[in-house]
N, C-alpha and C positions, 0 to 999 in steps of 0.2 A: 555535490551533484550525485544523484542516484542513477548509476549507469543502466539499471534495469528499466528505467523510464525514458531513457534517452536514445535507445536503439531498438529496432525490430527488423526481422528479416525472414525470408521464406524461399523455398524451392517448390514449384508447382508444375504439374502436368495435367492438361485438360484437352478435350477435343475441340469443343466450341467455346469461344470466350469473347465477350465484348463488355468491357467495363464502362461505366458512365464517365464522362469527362469529370475530372476531379483535380485537386491540388493539395499540397502539403505545406505545413509551416516550416519544415526542415528540408534537408537534402535527401535525394533518393538516387541510388544507382540501380538501373534496371538492365539485366543481362539477358539477351535473347539467345537461346540455345538451339532450338529446332522448331520447325513448323512452317506455316504459311500465314503471316500476319503483317499488319500495318501498324505503325506507331504514329499517333496523331497528336498535335498540339494545336493551340488556337492560331498559330502562325505558320505551321509547317506540317508536312506529313510525308512518310516514306515507307517503302517496303523493307521489312527487317531481314537481316541476313545473320546466320550463325556467327556468334562472336561479337555482335554489335552490343556495346555497352553505352547506355544512354544516361548521361549525368543530368538530373532534373533539379532545377533550382526552386527555392520556395516561391509559391504563388503561381507556378507554371501550370496552366491547364493542360492535361494530357490524358490519353487513354490508348489502349491497344485493342485491336479488332482482328479476329481470325478471318481468313478468306475461304477456307476449305475444311475438310475432315482430317487434315494432317495433324498428328499429335503435337500439341503446342507446349514447349518446354521453356521455362524461364525462371530466373531467380532475381530477387531484389533485396535491397537493404535500405532502410530509412534511418536517419540519425539527425540529431539536433545540431543547429549551428554552433551552440556553445560547446558541444562535445568535440566537434571537429576543430574548433579553435583551441580547446584545451590540449588536444593531441598534437597540434602544430607547434613548430618552433620558429624563431626568427629566421632561420635558414631554410626551413621547409614548411611552406604553406600548403597544407593538405586540402584546402578548399579550392586550390587553383583549377582543378578539373571542372569545377562548377562556375567559377568566376570568369573564365576565359571564353564564355559563351558569345556566339555571334548574335547580334541584336535581331537579325531577320530570320535566322534558321537555327534549328535545334542542333547542338553539337552532338557528334557521335564518335565514340572511341572504338577502335578495332582490337579485340583480344584474339590471340592465337588459341588453338585448341588446348594447348598446355596451360596457358594463362587462364582460360575459362575454367579448367579443372581446379586450378589453384584457388580461383575465386570461390568455387563451390565448396572446397575444403574449408576455407575460412568461414563461409556462411554456416557450415555444419558446426564448426567450433563455437560460433556465436550462439547458435540455437541451443546447443548443449549447455553453454554457460548461462543462458537466460532461463533454462528450465529448472534450475536448482541453485539455491543460494549457498553453494559450497565454497569453502575457503579457497581464495585465489581465483575464483571464476570471474570476478570483476576485472582483474588484470588480464586474464586470457581473452576476454571480450575486447578490451582496449587494444591488445596486441594484434588480434585478428582484424579488427577494424582498421588499425593503422596500416597493416599489410595490404588490405583491400584498397585503401585510399592511395597508397604508394603505387600500387599496380595501375590504378586508374590514371594517375598523374604521369606515369612513365610510359604508358602505352601510347602509340601514335593516334592522333586524331585523323579521321577520314575527311578528305576534301569534300566540301559541300557539292561540288560538281559530280562526285562519284556516287553520291547517295541518290538512289532512285526516287525521284519525286512522286508523290501520290496525290496530295491534296490539290485539287484544281483551284485556280486563282479566284473563281467565283465563290467558292466556299470560304476562303480566307477573307474575302471582301464582305461576305455576309456575317462572318464572326466579328469582324471589326465594326460593322454597322450595329450589331447587337450590343457590343461593349459601349459604344457611344450613346445609344438610345435605350439603354436597359430600363430606365425609369418610365419610358414612354410606351405608347401603343405599339405592339410588335405583332400585329395580326398579319395574315397572309396578304390582305389587301395593302397593308403598309409596305410590305416587301415588294409587292407587284408594282406599286407606285415608285418606289425607290430604285428598282433595278430594271424597270420597263420590261418585265417578263411576267408570265402567268404565275400566280402564287402557288398553285398546286404543283407546277413544274419545278419551281424553286424548292419546294418542300421535298419532293421525290428525289431531286438531285442531291440535296443535303443529306438525306438518309442513306442514299446509295454510297456516298463518299465517307460518311462518318459512322454509320451503323445505328444511329439513333435519329429520332424525328427532330425536326426543327423546333417544335414546341417543347420537347423534352430537354433539349440543349438550353433553351431560354430559361426554363424553370430551374434547371440545375445551376445556372449562373446566378439567377436571382436568389436562390436559396443560399449559395455560398456567400454572396454579398450580404445577405441578411444575417448570417452567422457572424460576419465581421462586425456589422453594426451593433448587434446584440452584445458582442464582446466589448465594444466601445461604450456601452451604457445606454444605447437607444432603447426606447420602450418597444414592446411588441407592435403596437400600432404604428409607431414611427418607422420601424423596420419594414413593415408591410407596405407602407406608403412610399418609402424611399427606394424600394426595389421593384416598383412597377406592378404590384399586385393590386388590381382594381377592387378585388373582393377580399375583405379581411378573413373570412372563413375559408376561402380557397387557399389563402396563405397558410393558415393553421394546418389544414389537411395536407397540403403539399410539403410543408416543413416536417411534420411528423412522419410522413411516408418516407422521406429521404434521409432524415437525421435519426429517426427512431424515438424521438420524444417531442412534445410540444415546444414551441419557441420560448414560452415562459419558463419552462423547466430548464431548457438549455441556458437561458440567460442567468438563472440562479446558480447553475453549476459553474458557469464561467466566472461569476462573481466570487464564488467560494474559492476557486483556484487563485 
């Protein structure tokens, strides 16, 4: 196992931020340090508080969205399932903070100010270790990651009743509707018929709650599904059809815009791996 390909991390400060909904194949720990922001998943949403550590499981759709000009500070670490399994022992399952998730709500861990600083120190150690292939750096990375995972597993989880809800039930229902009907027509008229509301109103409500338009969310989900299908060996034409793109050339443009390369190139790269 090449440790340098199994883990990544960063600390960031920005004023305005809204990432697209996305997901990972491995684990992520996201630590909110300061600012005014919401954390959103396809099933939940809440206002972030300093010290909130969010354990994100593979495949979980998520994003963060700032609400004001307040300086937004956060840190995160991504690591593979295999690496966490390797660092665990029969007595200490380091993946426990991820696997004890509630099926309906995103789990949240509360770190003290001191624990948050410790988290950042370990992040810095891992960053330094990843920046140069110096003797012993691989072990330093593993030790720092182990300390972070121990911290996450030993800190208390916040009761779901104490986490300030943000995502309206209408939005979660719309997201579920999209998941079920992803291959089908998802025009505003279709939403209007399904929810007995004006389509433009539904679109405005969705953007207000999530920070992106309804159409952007649908395309993001279709592209992520297409990436999976291409990885499984589907042809570009099959991936376009199975993900609800009525226009093949629209699929090519949308895929390249979001992924950075055409779907055919992406498929070949996945095959090489």
